[in-house]
N, C-alpha and C positions, 0 to 999 in steps of 0.2 A: 393442543399444539397445531393440529390440522387447520383449525379456524384462524390461528395466529398467522400461519403462512398464507392462507387464503386472503387475509387482509393485506398482507404484503403485495400479493399479486394485483389486487384491485387498485391499490394506491399507485403502483408502478404503471399499470395500464392506463391510468388517467393522465399520464404525462404525454402531451401531444408534440413536444419538441424533439423527441427521440424516435428513431426508426425501430423496427421490431427487434433486430438483433441487439441494439443498444439497450432496449428495455429488458430483454432476456438476461443480459449480463448484469444490469442494475438489480434485477430481481434476485439473481444469485448472490450478488454482493450484499444485498440487504439481509438475505437469509443467513449468510455466514456472519455478517457483522452483528446481527442480532437485535438491533433496535433502531428506531427512527431518530435521526439527529440531522444537524446541518453539515457536519464535518465530512462524513463519508461521501454524500453526493457532491460536495465541493471538490473533493479529491477526484471523484469520478469524472466530473466535467473538466477539471484541470488535466486529467489523463487523456481525455478525448482531444483537448486542445493541443496537447503535445504531439499526439499521433498525427493530427492534421498539419501542424506546423513542420514536422519532420518529413511529411509525405509518405508515411508508412502505415501499415495495418497492425492490428493487435498481435502481439508475439505468441506464437504457438510452441516454439522450441526455445532456443537460448541465444538468438542472434541480436537481441537488444538487451539493454540493462537500464535500470533506474537507480539513481542515488537520491534518496529522499532526505530532506533537511529538517524534518520534524525531530523532536527529541523525546524525552521521557518526562512523565509527571506534569504534563500540561495538556490542554485540550487540542492535541494534534494527532493522536494515534488514529482517530477515525479517518482523517484525511488520507493517511497512508493506505488504509484498506481500500478506499475508493480509487486511488492511483493504481494499486495492484490489479484490480479487476478491469479497469479501463484499458490499461497497457498490456496486460498479460505478463508483466514482469513481476514475479512473485518471489517471496523469501524462500519458499520451498524449492524452487528451481534454481536458487542461488544467483538470480539475476536482479535482485533488489537488495540494496543495503542502505543502512542509515549512516548519515554523517550528522549527528545531532547538533543543530544550530537553533532550535526553537522556532523555525520558520515554516510557513505553509508554502513550501516550494520544493521543486525536485528537478533533477537533470535526467533527460531521456537520451540514451545513447544508442545509435545504430552501429553495432560493432563491425559489421561487414563493410558498410560505407564509410566508417570512421567519421561520422557526423553526429552532432548532438544539438539539443535545444534545452534551454532552461526556462521553466514555467513557474511563475510566482503569482499567488493570489493577490489581487490589488488591495491596497490598504483600506480603501473605503468599503470593500466587500467584507474584509475582516472586522472592521469596526462595527458594521451593521450586524454581523453575526454575534458579536459579543454584547451588543446592546439589546438583542432580541430576548424575549422572555425565557427561551430554552436555557440559556446560560445565566442571564441576569437574575431570574427569579427562581431557578431550580438548581442547575448544576453547581453554581457558585456557593450554594448553601449545603452542598454535599449530597444532594438527592441523586441516586443512581440514574443513569440515562433511561433505563427501561421502566423506571417508576415515575418519570416525568408525565404530566397530564398528556394523554395521547393526542389531543387536538393541537396542543402547543408543539409537541414533537413532530407531528405530521406537517405542520406549517413550516417548521424549520427544515424538514426534509425536502419539501417541495419548493422552497423559496427561490432557488436560483434557476430552476428550469424555466425556459422561455426567454431568459436573457441571452443575448449574443455572447459567445465565448470571449470575445475581445473586451467585453465589459467586466468580465469576471477575473481574467488573468492577464498578466503581462508576459509576453514570450520574447526571449532573447535567442537569436539564431534563426536558422541553422548555422553552425560554425564547425570547423574542423576539430576533431577530438581523437586522441590516440588512446584506445581502450587497453586495459591490462590483458595480457595473453596467458592467463592461467589455464593450464590443461586439467581436464577432469580425469579422475581415476575410476576405472571400472573393475578393478581387481579387489576381490574379497579376501580378507585374511581373518585370523582368529588370534586373540590375545593369548599368549602362552602362560599367562598368570591366572586370569579370571575366565578364560574361554569365550568371552563375548565376541560376537561377530563385529568386525570393524573394517572401515575402508582402509585399504593398504597405505594410502598416503597420510594416515593419521597414526600409524605405528611409530613407536620409538624403541630404541634398543637400551635395555637396562640389564646389566650383569649377564650379557650374552643372550638375553631373551628378547623377543619381539613382543612389546606390551602396548596396551592402549594408553591413552592419555590419563585416564583415571588411575590406573595402576602405576604409571610412570610418576605422576604427581605425588601419589601417596608415598612411593618409595623415596622420593626426594625429601619429604617432610620428616621422615623418621631416621 
């Protein structure tokens, strides 16, 4: 496994179009994503383009949000991983969400400035990716991405680096955008039925008891 990650580092370091901090983030993205492919770096570059267009830096807290338009059960999930790492808007922080449309596109929102940009991978870039051997000769036949010939996979991974961002994506905006104003809960509670720890805003009341959604749903079914 150590050799595997070392290989990741060497490939990322070979990219001359990224600065050192961008390489470090891409290296982390590759380690978590787990395999070479074209989709994750496509999302990563799309993420960098969005930050540049909106005139902001990578999110460290929760002041930005991404709505990503990839869906499920198609070759789009890798794209979302790249967008997460580039923008810093992650599912875990609750500032990335899916609106499944089956598109390689996303909306980047600056919640404080109430501004946003929409970033879409250009059709010709998508067509070239689907015509490349990684998908056409391997993935479409059901071969798992980590089992694709490594030279083919690395070529797919490196394919877009060096291209100007404007050749890869179409950017709409910046334009005014009114974000949702949902407040976070920092109150911890415990389900009075199963005793699990649960965020207070996810409690429900059933027969006079404060219960978690699992217990509440079960109670409704019987």
